[in-house]
Structures are given as C-alpha cells and as structure tokens.
Steps between C-alpha positions, in 0.01 A plus 500: 500500500298693749292811438402689809289816571708744701339645809461874479404758745482874554764626738374771747737444790753780586267760356545346151255608232454380136704187547403163358750212555510145368683235726719244327581164677773507762839354413544200738865431456594829663433559859252769381479683172173643358434662167200737437380700209370853583286731296478855641278762333639838410498702827472162703716431804647187646516651843803554725597191694814324625630220271441169678801355321739579217264636230539587130244712301563455122310740269354323192291784356410856607685734725503595867688627798648288771597633839683385807537622849754237584479247786504775768265743312773774474572467125313703251573328160289530186561357158298517169488154374398353153505173303822313510584633852455345844500634858656273760404546857669348803307322774341763734547783242193726501394554144209586266418508127283756315391452140545810277332303210328169507776274621562113481768355722636167630576490867739231644533457868750250638648395836842477329775722659621633158441519135732397221564814273667389172426727207320760711595855476472710821303825434486625859588371852763286677736304275400166374676203661 
C-alpha cells in the first residue's frame, strides 16, 4: 500500500476566483488521462477557457452553472448543474463553471476521442453515441 499527499493549488488562470484544486496521479496506461478534484466557493468561477481535450465535469456536492460558447465561440449555452450530473465538453469548446453554492466536482480530461456512455441519460445536447 502507498499513502500519498496530493498536491493542491489555487487556480487563478482564466480569471478564475475561489477555486482550489487537488491533482490526482496521471493514468499512464492511456495516452493521457488526468483526474482532478475541484472545490469552488459559492460565487466562485472557473474561468472561461477552451477545453484542451475531451473533458468531463462531474458534480459531487453543491450546485452551479456551466456555460459553453462552442468551439467557434458562436454558441450561447447555459445549464444549471447539480450532484449526479456531469457536463461533457469537446476539445476546443470554450466553457466556464460558476458555483451558485459551495461546489465539489471531479474533472476528468483525456486524449481519448470518445467516451463510453452506458447507463447515462442525456439531459441536454447532442445524442449520446
């Protein structure tokens, strides 16, 4: 068994405010997959930025609003999000997350081309493959 201390740091890039994130070890068997834990205080913002790869934000506790302007910046999508829901952003999609209450989330970023949707139910957006 190994016990490790997770590195943590405040995120202030992209105009972010009130975001503290823990960084879990990278999964080496995939070309690139990372998993992070984000805590955003009520009113905090994980600022608008393009997804560097396929990205999933899964809400564990609290509530927030996720937005997307699409890859070309022309879209204007907004969705209230709560525990048990996740936002999925495509590579290059310009997005942001605002916490309406203190929010706890897991963020997965991967170089994979697609995700496997099995028992997931689509709430909004393009059909699941």
